[in-house]
Backbone as XML, in Angstrom:
<?xml version="1.0"?>
<chain id="A" units="angstrom">
  <residue number="1" name="MET">
    <atom name="N" x="-20.197" y="68.383" z="33.247"/>
    <atom name="CA" x="-20.855" y="67.307" z="32.724"/>
    <atom name="C" x="-20.529" y="66.970" z="31.043"/>
  </residue>
  <residue number="2" name="PRO">
    <atom name="N" x="-20.005" y="66.015" z="30.232"/>
    <atom name="CA" x="-19.314" y="65.571" z="29.598"/>
    <atom name="C" x="-20.494" y="66.032" z="28.512"/>
  </residue>
  <residue number="3" name="ARG">
    <atom name="N" x="-19.847" y="66.294" z="26.909"/>
    <atom name="CA" x="-20.793" y="66.349" z="25.735"/>
    <atom name="C" x="-21.377" y="64.998" z="25.310"/>
  </residue>
  <residue number="4" name="LYS">
    <atom name="N" x="-22.586" y="65.009" z="25.129"/>
    <atom name="CA" x="-23.135" y="63.527" z="24.039"/>
    <atom name="C" x="-22.198" y="63.157" z="23.145"/>
  </residue>
  <residue number="5" name="ARG">
    <atom name="N" x="-21.703" y="61.447" z="23.462"/>
    <atom name="CA" x="-21.336" y="60.968" z="22.181"/>
    <atom name="C" x="-21.401" y="61.622" z="20.685"/>
  </residue>
  <residue number="6" name="LYS">
    <atom name="N" x="-20.971" y="61.533" z="19.941"/>
    <atom name="CA" x="-21.675" y="62.347" z="18.475"/>
    <atom name="C" x="-21.495" y="60.947" z="17.751"/>
  </residue>
  <residue number="7" name="ASN">
    <atom name="N" x="-22.211" y="60.462" z="17.129"/>
    <atom name="CA" x="-22.789" y="59.613" z="16.040"/>
    <atom name="C" x="-21.181" y="59.101" z="14.949"/>
  </residue>
  <residue number="8" name="ARG">
    <atom name="N" x="-21.210" y="57.791" z="15.218"/>
    <atom name="CA" x="-19.895" y="57.574" z="14.187"/>
    <atom name="C" x="-20.663" y="57.098" z="12.989"/>
  </residue>
  <residue number="9" name="ASN">
    <atom name="N" x="-20.153" y="57.202" z="11.537"/>
    <atom name="CA" x="-20.630" y="56.458" z="10.374"/>
    <atom name="C" x="-19.774" y="55.230" z="10.385"/>
  </residue>
  <residue number="10" name="CYS">
    <atom name="N" x="-20.249" y="53.893" z="11.200"/>
    <atom name="CA" x="-19.292" y="52.662" z="10.972"/>
    <atom name="C" x="-20.090" y="51.688" z="10.735"/>
  </residue>
  <residue number="11" name="ARG">
    <atom name="N" x="-19.012" y="50.628" z="9.792"/>
    <atom name="CA" x="-19.807" y="49.557" z="9.598"/>
    <atom name="C" x="-20.072" y="48.917" z="10.859"/>
  </residue>
  <residue number="12" name="ARG">
    <atom name="N" x="-21.068" y="47.777" z="10.262"/>
    <atom name="CA" x="-22.041" y="47.095" z="11.585"/>
    <atom name="C" x="-21.102" y="45.408" z="11.426"/>
  </residue>
  <residue number="13" name="LEU">
    <atom name="N" x="-20.655" y="45.017" z="12.478"/>
    <atom name="CA" x="-20.163" y="43.889" z="12.492"/>
    <atom name="C" x="-21.396" y="42.824" z="12.127"/>
  </residue>
  <residue number="14" name="GLU">
    <atom name="N" x="-21.016" y="41.535" z="11.427"/>
    <atom name="CA" x="-22.172" y="40.615" z="11.573"/>
    <atom name="C" x="-22.650" y="39.865" z="12.598"/>
  </residue>
  <residue number="15" name="SER">
    <atom name="N" x="-21.215" y="39.809" z="13.816"/>
    <atom name="CA" x="-21.707" y="39.037" z="14.542"/>
    <atom name="C" x="-20.367" y="39.508" z="16.069"/>
  </residue>
  <residue number="16" name="GLU">
    <atom name="N" x="-20.581" y="39.644" z="17.232"/>
    <atom name="CA" x="-19.312" y="39.525" z="17.800"/>
    <atom name="C" x="-18.008" y="38.969" z="17.298"/>
  </residue>
  <residue number="17" name="LYS">
    <atom name="N" x="-17.006" y="39.516" z="17.229"/>
    <atom name="CA" x="-16.037" y="38.562" z="17.033"/>
    <atom name="C" x="-14.919" y="38.681" z="17.886"/>
  </residue>
  <residue number="18" name="ASN">
    <atom name="N" x="-14.349" y="37.607" z="18.219"/>
    <atom name="CA" x="-13.346" y="37.548" z="19.669"/>
    <atom name="C" x="-12.001" y="36.711" z="18.865"/>
  </residue>
  <residue number="19" name="PHE">
    <atom name="N" x="-11.022" y="37.132" z="19.317"/>
    <atom name="CA" x="-9.287" y="36.479" z="18.678"/>
    <atom name="C" x="-8.507" y="36.218" z="19.839"/>
  </residue>
  <residue number="20" name="LYS">
    <atom name="N" x="-7.856" y="35.165" z="19.844"/>
    <atom name="CA" x="-7.602" y="34.886" z="21.377"/>
    <atom name="C" x="-6.274" y="33.802" z="20.638"/>
  </residue>
  <residue number="21" name="PRO">
    <atom name="N" x="-4.946" y="33.744" z="21.988"/>
    <atom name="CA" x="-4.296" y="33.168" z="21.496"/>
    <atom name="C" x="-4.819" y="31.724" z="21.692"/>
  </residue>
  <residue number="22" name="SER">
    <atom name="N" x="-4.010" y="30.642" z="20.564"/>
    <atom name="CA" x="-4.352" y="29.346" z="20.339"/>
    <atom name="C" x="-3.771" y="28.847" z="21.705"/>
  </residue>
  <residue number="23" name="GLY">
    <atom name="N" x="-4.801" y="27.339" z="22.192"/>
    <atom name="CA" x="-4.388" y="26.430" z="23.129"/>
    <atom name="C" x="-4.636" y="26.967" z="24.373"/>
  </residue>
  <residue number="24" name="ILE">
    <atom name="N" x="-5.495" y="28.168" z="24.750"/>
    <atom name="CA" x="-5.689" y="28.725" z="25.998"/>
    <atom name="C" x="-7.464" y="28.586" z="25.921"/>
  </residue>
  <residue number="25" name="PRO">
    <atom name="N" x="-7.948" y="28.280" z="26.886"/>
    <atom name="CA" x="-9.486" y="28.605" z="26.919"/>
    <atom name="C" x="-9.993" y="29.905" z="27.440"/>
  </residue>
  <residue number="26" name="SER">
    <atom name="N" x="-11.072" y="30.451" z="26.679"/>
    <atom name="CA" x="-11.070" y="31.844" z="26.742"/>
    <atom name="C" x="-11.612" y="32.132" z="28.191"/>
  </residue>
  <residue number="27" name="MET">
    <atom name="N" x="-11.988" y="31.119" z="28.726"/>
    <atom name="CA" x="-12.622" y="31.648" z="30.107"/>
    <atom name="C" x="-11.302" y="32.009" z="30.618"/>
  </residue>
  <residue number="28" name="GLU">
    <atom name="N" x="-10.147" y="31.682" z="30.749"/>
    <atom name="CA" x="-8.370" y="31.869" z="31.134"/>
    <atom name="C" x="-8.339" y="33.200" z="30.894"/>
  </residue>
  <residue number="29" name="LEU">
    <atom name="N" x="-8.846" y="33.827" z="30.130"/>
    <atom name="CA" x="-8.058" y="35.196" z="29.238"/>
    <atom name="C" x="-8.564" y="36.226" z="29.813"/>
  </residue>
  <residue number="30" name="GLU">
    <atom name="N" x="-7.843" y="37.415" z="30.453"/>
    <atom name="CA" x="-8.465" y="38.742" z="30.371"/>
    <atom name="C" x="-9.142" y="39.097" z="28.842"/>
  </residue>
  <residue number="31" name="LYS">
    <atom name="N" x="-10.023" y="39.957" z="28.977"/>
    <atom name="CA" x="-10.730" y="40.420" z="27.991"/>
    <atom name="C" x="-10.652" y="41.735" z="27.304"/>
  </residue>
  <residue number="32" name="VAL">
    <atom name="N" x="-10.005" y="42.367" z="26.469"/>
    <atom name="CA" x="-10.237" y="43.864" z="26.039"/>
    <atom name="C" x="-11.534" y="43.776" z="25.034"/>
  </residue>
  <residue number="33" name="ILE">
    <atom name="N" x="-11.845" y="44.798" z="25.158"/>
    <atom name="CA" x="-12.989" y="45.381" z="24.278"/>
    <atom name="C" x="-12.184" y="46.461" z="23.146"/>
  </residue>
  <residue number="34" name="LEU">
    <atom name="N" x="-12.390" y="46.073" z="21.908"/>
    <atom name="CA" x="-11.851" y="46.948" z="20.843"/>
    <atom name="C" x="-13.418" y="47.386" z="20.475"/>
  </residue>
  <residue number="35" name="GLU">
    <atom name="N" x="-13.288" y="48.824" z="20.401"/>
    <atom name="CA" x="-14.741" y="49.303" z="20.184"/>
    <atom name="C" x="-14.805" y="49.579" z="18.454"/>
  </residue>
  <residue number="36" name="LEU">
    <atom name="N" x="-16.232" y="49.620" z="18.356"/>
    <atom name="CA" x="-16.060" y="49.863" z="16.792"/>
    <atom name="C" x="-15.875" y="50.823" z="16.077"/>
  </residue>
  <residue number="37" name="ASP">
    <atom name="N" x="-15.844" y="52.013" z="16.854"/>
    <atom name="CA" x="-15.224" y="53.009" z="15.937"/>
    <atom name="C" x="-13.646" y="52.937" z="16.015"/>
  </residue>
  <residue number="38" name="GLU">
    <atom name="N" x="-13.411" y="52.783" z="16.803"/>
    <atom name="CA" x="-11.496" y="52.565" z="17.138"/>
    <atom name="C" x="-11.224" y="51.316" z="15.920"/>
  </residue>
  <residue number="39" name="PHE">
    <atom name="N" x="-11.624" y="50.570" z="15.933"/>
    <atom name="CA" x="-11.408" y="49.375" z="14.672"/>
    <atom name="C" x="-11.871" y="50.363" z="13.207"/>
  </residue>
  <residue number="40" name="GLU">
    <atom name="N" x="-12.882" y="50.831" z="13.011"/>
    <atom name="CA" x="-13.458" y="51.682" z="11.998"/>
    <atom name="C" x="-12.165" y="52.329" z="11.492"/>
  </residue>
  <residue number="41" name="ALA">
    <atom name="N" x="-11.742" y="53.282" z="12.877"/>
    <atom name="CA" x="-10.525" y="54.197" z="12.152"/>
    <atom name="C" x="-9.272" y="53.562" z="11.512"/>
  </residue>
  <residue number="42" name="ILE">
    <atom name="N" x="-8.989" y="52.309" z="12.638"/>
    <atom name="CA" x="-8.291" y="51.923" z="12.213"/>
    <atom name="C" x="-8.411" y="51.214" z="10.641"/>
  </residue>
  <residue number="43" name="ARG">
    <atom name="N" x="-9.330" y="50.246" z="10.147"/>
    <atom name="CA" x="-9.313" y="50.048" z="8.959"/>
    <atom name="C" x="-9.237" y="51.135" z="8.053"/>
  </residue>
  <residue number="44" name="LEU">
    <atom name="N" x="-9.479" y="52.374" z="8.310"/>
    <atom name="CA" x="-9.234" y="53.362" z="7.077"/>
    <atom name="C" x="-8.622" y="53.669" z="7.235"/>
  </residue>
  <residue number="45" name="CYS">
    <atom name="N" x="-7.560" y="53.886" z="8.222"/>
    <atom name="CA" x="-6.309" y="54.741" z="8.068"/>
    <atom name="C" x="-5.040" y="53.849" z="7.608"/>
  </residue>
  <residue number="46" name="ASP">
    <atom name="N" x="-5.269" y="51.912" z="8.320"/>
    <atom name="CA" x="-4.105" y="51.554" z="8.457"/>
    <atom name="C" x="-4.097" y="50.228" z="7.136"/>
  </residue>
  <residue number="47" name="TYR">
    <atom name="N" x="-5.547" y="50.435" z="6.749"/>
    <atom name="CA" x="-5.640" y="48.984" z="5.655"/>
    <atom name="C" x="-6.186" y="49.479" z="4.278"/>
  </residue>
  <residue number="48" name="GLU">
    <atom name="N" x="-6.957" y="50.945" z="4.675"/>
    <atom name="CA" x="-7.421" y="51.496" z="3.289"/>
    <atom name="C" x="-6.617" y="52.600" z="2.529"/>
  </residue>
  <residue number="49" name="GLY">
    <atom name="N" x="-5.913" y="53.100" z="3.903"/>
    <atom name="CA" x="-4.738" y="54.293" z="3.614"/>
    <atom name="C" x="-4.943" y="55.203" z="3.600"/>
  </residue>
  <residue number="50" name="MET">
    <atom name="N" x="-6.430" y="56.148" z="4.375"/>
    <atom name="CA" x="-6.720" y="57.562" z="4.427"/>
    <atom name="C" x="-5.865" y="57.883" z="4.962"/>
  </residue>
  <residue number="51" name="ASN">
    <atom name="N" x="-5.724" y="59.063" z="5.115"/>
    <atom name="CA" x="-5.287" y="59.992" z="5.968"/>
    <atom name="C" x="-6.376" y="60.051" z="7.167"/>
  </residue>
  <residue number="52" name="GLN">
    <atom name="N" x="-6.016" y="60.788" z="8.392"/>
    <atom name="CA" x="-7.040" y="61.298" z="9.345"/>
    <atom name="C" x="-8.302" y="62.302" z="9.092"/>
  </residue>
  <residue number="53" name="ILE">
    <atom name="N" x="-7.645" y="62.788" z="8.302"/>
    <atom name="CA" x="-8.734" y="63.816" z="7.723"/>
    <atom name="C" x="-10.049" y="63.322" z="7.005"/>
  </residue>
  <residue number="54" name="GLU">
    <atom name="N" x="-9.465" y="62.831" z="5.666"/>
    <atom name="CA" x="-10.253" y="61.797" z="4.994"/>
    <atom name="C" x="-11.157" y="60.871" z="5.897"/>
  </residue>
  <residue number="55" name="ALA">
    <atom name="N" x="-10.196" y="59.914" z="7.094"/>
    <atom name="CA" x="-11.026" y="59.165" z="8.057"/>
    <atom name="C" x="-12.238" y="60.150" z="8.909"/>
  </residue>
  <residue number="56" name="GLY">
    <atom name="N" x="-11.510" y="61.149" z="9.069"/>
    <atom name="CA" x="-12.493" y="62.016" z="9.769"/>
    <atom name="C" x="-13.618" y="62.504" z="8.758"/>
  </residue>
  <residue number="57" name="GLU">
    <atom name="N" x="-13.782" y="62.492" z="7.888"/>
    <atom name="CA" x="-14.692" y="63.039" z="6.889"/>
    <atom name="C" x="-15.524" y="61.733" z="6.553"/>
  </residue>
  <residue number="58" name="ALA">
    <atom name="N" x="-14.994" y="60.418" z="6.246"/>
    <atom name="CA" x="-15.592" y="59.344" z="6.299"/>
    <atom name="C" x="-16.273" y="58.554" z="7.675"/>
  </residue>
  <residue number="59" name="LEU">
    <atom name="N" x="-15.899" y="58.701" z="9.005"/>
    <atom name="CA" x="-16.295" y="58.831" z="10.395"/>
    <atom name="C" x="-17.913" y="59.541" z="10.420"/>
  </residue>
  <residue number="60" name="GLY">
    <atom name="N" x="-17.743" y="61.200" z="10.403"/>
    <atom name="CA" x="-18.727" y="62.134" z="10.593"/>
    <atom name="C" x="-17.663" y="62.609" z="12.067"/>
  </residue>
  <residue number="61" name="VAL">
    <atom name="N" x="-16.434" y="62.848" z="11.916"/>
    <atom name="CA" x="-15.989" y="63.259" z="13.446"/>
    <atom name="C" x="-14.871" y="64.057" z="12.982"/>
  </residue>
  <residue number="62" name="SER">
    <atom name="N" x="-14.064" y="64.835" z="13.755"/>
    <atom name="CA" x="-13.206" y="65.671" z="13.278"/>
    <atom name="C" x="-11.380" y="64.382" z="13.334"/>
  </residue>
  <residue number="63" name="ARG">
    <atom name="N" x="-10.331" y="65.552" z="12.692"/>
    <atom name="CA" x="-9.198" y="64.616" z="12.644"/>
    <atom name="C" x="-9.087" y="64.459" z="13.876"/>
  </residue>
  <residue number="64" name="GLY">
    <atom name="N" x="-8.935" y="65.138" z="15.167"/>
    <atom name="CA" x="-8.642" y="64.826" z="16.594"/>
    <atom name="C" x="-9.039" y="63.531" z="17.135"/>
  </residue>
  <residue number="65" name="THR">
    <atom name="N" x="-10.300" y="63.421" z="16.883"/>
    <atom name="CA" x="-11.036" y="62.388" z="17.436"/>
    <atom name="C" x="-10.474" y="60.813" z="16.937"/>
  </residue>
  <residue number="66" name="VAL">
    <atom name="N" x="-10.555" y="61.153" z="15.443"/>
    <atom name="CA" x="-9.493" y="60.056" z="14.368"/>
    <atom name="C" x="-8.202" y="59.773" z="15.356"/>
  </residue>
  <residue number="67" name="GLN">
    <atom name="N" x="-7.354" y="60.677" z="15.515"/>
    <atom name="CA" x="-6.102" y="60.351" z="15.995"/>
    <atom name="C" x="-6.419" y="59.647" z="17.088"/>
  </residue>
  <residue number="68" name="ARG">
    <atom name="N" x="-7.186" y="59.813" z="18.544"/>
    <atom name="CA" x="-7.695" y="59.380" z="19.807"/>
    <atom name="C" x="-7.993" y="58.076" z="19.293"/>
  </residue>
  <residue number="69" name="LEU">
    <atom name="N" x="-8.895" y="57.725" z="18.450"/>
    <atom name="CA" x="-9.659" y="56.349" z="18.087"/>
    <atom name="C" x="-8.260" y="55.570" z="17.856"/>
  </residue>
  <residue number="70" name="LEU">
    <atom name="N" x="-7.175" y="56.077" z="17.102"/>
    <atom name="CA" x="-6.088" y="55.456" z="16.286"/>
    <atom name="C" x="-5.526" y="55.023" z="18.324"/>
  </residue>
  <residue number="71" name="LEU">
    <atom name="N" x="-5.099" y="56.036" z="18.397"/>
    <atom name="CA" x="-4.011" y="55.895" z="19.447"/>
    <atom name="C" x="-4.727" y="54.597" z="20.707"/>
  </residue>
  <residue number="72" name="THR">
    <atom name="N" x="-5.736" y="54.632" z="21.073"/>
    <atom name="CA" x="-6.488" y="53.800" z="22.386"/>
    <atom name="C" x="-6.599" y="52.377" z="20.708"/>
  </residue>
  <residue number="73" name="GLY">
    <atom name="N" x="-7.223" y="52.308" z="19.932"/>
    <atom name="CA" x="-7.701" y="51.006" z="19.110"/>
    <atom name="C" x="-6.088" y="50.171" z="19.226"/>
  </residue>
  <residue number="74" name="ARG">
    <atom name="N" x="-5.185" y="50.760" z="18.654"/>
    <atom name="CA" x="-4.255" y="50.032" z="18.351"/>
    <atom name="C" x="-3.330" y="49.671" z="20.223"/>
  </residue>
  <residue number="75" name="LYS">
    <atom name="N" x="-3.095" y="50.962" z="20.871"/>
    <atom name="CA" x="-2.957" y="50.132" z="22.330"/>
    <atom name="C" x="-3.549" y="49.463" z="22.257"/>
  </residue>
  <residue number="76" name="LYS">
    <atom name="N" x="-4.417" y="48.920" z="22.410"/>
    <atom name="CA" x="-5.873" y="47.874" z="22.899"/>
    <atom name="C" x="-4.766" y="46.532" z="21.774"/>
  </residue>
  <residue number="77" name="ILE">
    <atom name="N" x="-4.578" y="46.758" z="20.720"/>
    <atom name="CA" x="-4.326" y="45.844" z="19.698"/>
    <atom name="C" x="-2.778" y="45.076" z="20.166"/>
  </residue>
  <residue number="78" name="VAL">
    <atom name="N" x="-1.652" y="45.983" z="20.509"/>
    <atom name="CA" x="-0.697" y="45.811" z="21.072"/>
    <atom name="C" x="-0.953" y="45.219" z="21.871"/>
  </residue>
  <residue number="79" name="ASP">
    <atom name="N" x="-1.401" y="45.671" z="22.926"/>
    <atom name="CA" x="-1.903" y="44.758" z="24.611"/>
    <atom name="C" x="-1.601" y="43.253" z="24.409"/>
  </residue>
  <residue number="80" name="VAL">
    <atom name="N" x="-3.262" y="43.322" z="23.776"/>
    <atom name="CA" x="-3.907" y="41.830" z="23.347"/>
    <atom name="C" x="-2.186" y="41.062" z="22.892"/>
  </residue>
  <residue number="81" name="LEU">
    <atom name="N" x="-1.362" y="41.311" z="21.852"/>
    <atom name="CA" x="-0.727" y="40.883" z="21.282"/>
    <atom name="C" x="0.618" y="40.170" z="22.187"/>
  </residue>
  <residue number="82" name="LEU">
    <atom name="N" x="0.822" y="41.102" z="23.137"/>
    <atom name="CA" x="1.537" y="41.295" z="24.083"/>
    <atom name="C" x="1.576" y="40.314" z="25.357"/>
  </residue>
  <residue number="83" name="HIS">
    <atom name="N" x="0.343" y="40.370" z="25.538"/>
    <atom name="CA" x="-0.080" y="39.830" z="27.059"/>
    <atom name="C" x="-0.620" y="38.917" z="26.858"/>
  </residue>
  <residue number="84" name="SER">
    <atom name="N" x="-0.931" y="38.314" z="25.594"/>
    <atom name="CA" x="-2.252" y="36.795" z="25.478"/>
    <atom name="C" x="-3.162" y="37.240" z="25.943"/>
  </residue>
  <residue number="85" name="LYS">
    <atom name="N" x="-3.853" y="38.216" z="25.645"/>
    <atom name="CA" x="-5.586" y="38.496" z="26.066"/>
    <atom name="C" x="-6.107" y="38.440" z="24.533"/>
  </residue>
  <residue number="86" name="GLU">
    <atom name="N" x="-7.204" y="38.097" z="25.669"/>
    <atom name="CA" x="-8.341" y="37.830" z="24.325"/>
    <atom name="C" x="-9.226" y="39.338" z="23.624"/>
  </residue>
  <residue number="87" name="LEU">
    <atom name="N" x="-9.073" y="39.186" z="22.554"/>
    <atom name="CA" x="-9.912" y="40.894" z="21.471"/>
    <atom name="C" x="-11.239" y="40.443" z="21.253"/>
  </residue>
  <residue number="88" name="VAL">
    <atom name="N" x="-11.947" y="41.619" z="22.078"/>
    <atom name="CA" x="-13.246" y="41.269" z="21.673"/>
    <atom name="C" x="-13.892" y="42.281" z="20.915"/>
  </residue>
  <residue number="89" name="MET">
    <atom name="N" x="-14.497" y="42.144" z="19.819"/>
    <atom name="CA" x="-15.293" y="43.484" z="19.382"/>
    <atom name="C" x="-16.735" y="43.165" z="19.588"/>
  </residue>
  <residue number="90" name="LYS">
    <atom name="N" x="-17.062" y="44.693" z="19.367"/>
    <atom name="CA" x="-19.054" y="44.555" z="19.215"/>
    <atom name="C" x="-19.629" y="45.398" z="18.769"/>
  </residue>
  <residue number="91" name="ASN">
    <atom name="N" x="-20.832" y="45.791" z="18.383"/>
    <atom name="CA" x="-21.140" y="46.328" z="17.501"/>
    <atom name="C" x="-22.043" y="47.464" z="18.358"/>
  </residue>
  <residue number="92" name="ASP">
    <atom name="N" x="-22.072" y="47.233" z="19.830"/>
    <atom name="CA" x="-22.427" y="48.056" z="20.574"/>
    <atom name="C" x="-21.280" y="49.043" z="21.558"/>
  </residue>
  <residue number="93" name="HIS">
    <atom name="N" x="-21.235" y="49.976" z="22.194"/>
    <atom name="CA" x="-20.511" y="50.838" z="22.945"/>
    <atom name="C" x="-21.170" y="50.898" z="23.888"/>
  </residue>
</chain>
């Protein structure tokens, strides 16, 4: 049985955010969900310039968890850009 997911200290989004290629209706696009903790890890490390240890402390998780969040989040973003998909960011998971 998997362990209970640890709470993460993430900023809340004001509302759901969607990013898609222009000129293609949303209903025709495959959607990729970027979890809030993945976005927050990317924001802290890539935008704010924190290292993984600092980001882990800010999120309240281990460095290894930050590394996994970065890996999955970045992969989703690249998938969206390469394959013309819609990126959806939600507050809940």
